[in-house]
Structure formats: structure tokens, C-alpha cells
C-alpha positions in Angstrom: 63.3 29.2 75.7 61.1 27.3 77.2 57.2 28.0 77.6 54.8 27.0 80.6 51.6 28.5 82.7 52.1 31.6 80.1 55.3 32.6 81.0 58.7 32.3 78.7 61.4 30.8 80.5 65.4 31.1 79.5 67.4 28.2 79.5 70.5 28.7 81.5 73.6 27.3 81.0 76.7 27.8 82.8 80.3 26.8 81.6 83.6 25.6 83.4 86.2 26.9 81.2 90.3 27.3 81.0 92.1 29.7 79.2 95.9 29.6 78.4 97.5 32.8 79.6 100.5 34.4 77.7 103.0 32.6 80.2 101.4 29.0 79.4 99.7 28.5 82.2 95.6 27.9 83.2 93.2 29.9 84.9 89.8 28.0 85.5 86.9 29.7 86.3 83.1 29.7 85.3 80.7 31.9 83.7 77.2 32.0 81.5 78.4 33.8 78.7 82.2 32.7 77.5 82.5 35.2 74.4 82.1 38.1 77.5 84.2 36.5 79.8 87.2 35.8 77.4 86.8 39.8 76.7 86.9 40.8 80.2 89.8 38.8 81.2 91.5 40.2 77.7 90.8 43.5 78.6 92.2 43.6 82.2 88.9 43.0 83.8 88.7 39.3 84.7 90.5 37.6 87.3 93.4 39.2 89.3 95.3 36.2 88.2 95.2 36.7 84.6 95.6 40.3 84.4 99.7 40.2 84.8 99.4 37.4 82.0 97.6 38.5 79.3 96.7 38.0 76.6 94.5 34.7 77.4 93.0 32.1 74.9 90.0 29.9 75.8 91.4 26.6 75.1 88.3 24.2 76.8 85.2 24.5 78.3 82.2 22.2 79.7 78.9 23.0 79.4 76.5 22.2 82.5 72.7 22.9 83.8 73.1 23.8 86.5 75.4 26.4 88.7 76.1 23.6 91.3 77.3 21.3 89.0 79.5 23.5 87.2 81.1 25.2 90.9 82.0 21.7 92.0 83.5 20.7 88.4 85.6 24.2 88.7 87.3 23.1 91.8 88.1 19.7 90.7 89.9 21.5 87.7 91.4 23.7 89.8 92.8 21.1 92.1 94.8 19.3 89.0 98.1 19.5 88.4 99.6 21.9 85.1 100.5 18.4 83.0 96.8 16.8 84.1 95.3 19.9 82.9 97.4 19.7 79.7 96.1 16.3 79.2 92.2 18.0 79.3 92.8 20.6 76.6 94.5 18.2 74.4 93.4 14.4 75.0 95.9 12.9 72.1 98.7 14.5 73.1 101.5 12.7 74.4 102.9 14.0 77.9 
């Protein structure tokens, strides 16, 4: 937390994440709370895409200070091929 002018200000973080679904596909999203979001996905209360592909496992995330930066990155990752997402998740693996 930061303090200034008599007010306490929470440092807000935004996360772009990839979960791997049971069928091997990836889902990309953003959140402020990774644990809560993955739990929601696995409870069937996440994205419609993941509901029929449970369970999901968090395999990658990046942290951002602004929502705008996180949303831009999420969009770029969503445009990647499955192979490119695999490289992002595991950069040392040979494709």
C-alpha cells in the first residue's frame, strides 16, 4: 500500500494469464486475482470456453500495473497460434 495526503492507496495489479484446459487447448484472460479466477474457472463459473474443458491449470501469467497494458497484451496473446502459446508457456521446449 502507498500512503499520501492522509489516504491509503492500494497498489492494483493486473494479470494476463493462460490456463491449459483438459483437452490441451489454452484459454487467455486477465484478472486482478489469479487464484480466485482459476478457482472460478474450475468451478464452472469462469469463461464459457473453459466450462466444457475442465479442469484447467494455470500455466503462465504476466503482471501489469495498468488495465490498459494488460488488455493490450491479452489481445496479442489471443492472436498467437497454439504452438506460439506453447513456446510462451515453456520457452526451453523444442517444438
